C-alpha positions in Angstrom: 98.0 -169.2 -80.1 95.2 -168.9 -77.6 97.2 -166.4 -75.4 97.6 -163.9 -78.3 94.2 -162.3 -77.5 95.2 -162.0 -73.9 98.5 -160.4 -74.8 96.8 -157.9 -77.1 94.3 -157.0 -74.4 97.1 -156.5 -72.0 99.0 -154.3 -74.4 95.9 -152.2 -75.2 95.2 -151.7 -71.5 98.9 -150.7 -70.9 98.6 -148.3 -73.9 95.5 -146.7 -72.4 97.2 -146.4 -69.0 100.2 -144.7 -70.6 98.0 -142.3 -72.6 96.3 -141.3 -69.4 99.7 -140.7 -67.7 100.8 -138.6 -70.7 97.6 -136.5 -70.4 98.2 -136.0 -66.7 101.9 -135.0 -67.4 100.8 -132.5 -70.1 98.3 -131.0 -67.7 101.0 -130.7 -65.0 103.4 -129.1 -67.5 100.7 -126.6 -68.5 100.0 -125.7 -64.9 103.7 -125.3 -64.1 104.2 -123.0 -67.1 101.3 -120.9 -65.8 102.9 -120.7 -62.3 106.3 -119.9 -63.9 104.7 -117.0 -65.7 105.3 -118.4 -69.1 101.8 -117.5 -70.3 98.7 -119.6 -70.4 97.9 -122.2 -72.9 94.5 -120.7 -73.5 96.0 -117.3 -74.5 94.5 -115.2 -71.7 97.9 -113.8 -70.7 99.8 -113.8 -67.4 98.1 -115.1 -64.4 100.3 -113.7 -61.7 98.6 -112.5 -58.6 95.4 -114.3 -59.3 93.8 -116.2 -56.5 93.6 -119.9 -56.4 90.3 -121.5 -57.5 90.5 -124.0 -54.7 91.1 -123.6 -51.0 94.0 -125.3 -49.4 91.6 -127.8 -47.7 90.0 -128.6 -51.1 93.5 -129.1 -52.7 94.4 -131.4 -49.8 91.2 -133.4 -50.3 91.9 -133.7 -54.0 95.5 -134.8 -53.3 94.3 -137.4 -50.8 91.7 -138.7 -53.3 94.4 -139.0 -56.0 96.8 -140.8 -53.7 93.9 -143.2 -52.9 93.2 -143.8 -56.7 96.9 -144.5 -57.3 97.0 -146.9 -54.4 94.1 -148.7 -55.8 95.7 -149.0 -59.2 99.0 -150.2 -57.7 97.1 -152.7 -55.5 95.3 -154.2 -58.5 98.5 -154.5 -60.5 100.4 -156.1 -57.6 97.7 -158.7 -57.0 97.8 -160.1 -60.6 100.6 -162.5 -60.9 102.2 -162.8 -64.4 101.3 -166.2 -65.6 102.9 -167.8 -68.6 101.3 -170.9 -70.2 103.1 -174.2 -70.1 103.3 -174.2 -73.9 104.9 -170.8 -73.9 107.5 -171.9 -71.3 108.2 -175.0 -73.4 108.7 -172.9 -76.6 111.1 -170.6 -74.7 113.0 -173.5 -73.2 113.3 -175.2 -76.6 114.5 -171.9 -78.3 117.1 -171.5 -75.5 118.3 -175.1 -75.9 118.7 -174.5 -79.6 120.7 -171.3 -78.9 123.0 -173.1 -76.5 123.5 -175.9 -79.0 124.5 -173.4 -81.7 126.8 -171.6 -79.4 128.5 -174.8 -78.3 128.9 -175.9 -81.9 130.5 -172.5 -82.8 132.8 -172.8 -79.8 133.9 -176.3 -80.9 134.5 -175.0 -84.4 136.6 -172.1 -83.2 138.7 -174.4 -81.0 
């Protein structure tokens, strides 16, 4: 199975991507809790009335940079076609033909 290592690499990269997304979601949840007034994760208490650490312009630049990063990721994912080897397609086709054969045999038996 020469494609097994490629599949494993693909699964590992997908796992790393998902872990990164989970970290970003955890960070977003933490920030929303702070904004809601549910206390801070670091235990420093309520943060109401505190000034923002970044200006609106800085936040806009950060948002634009993040959108550009996501666009780059999506562009790289869209450009890679999913390719299945000819051997894999033959195995899948053979398995499907076997399923059809079994199903037809069961239908003939039932009739």
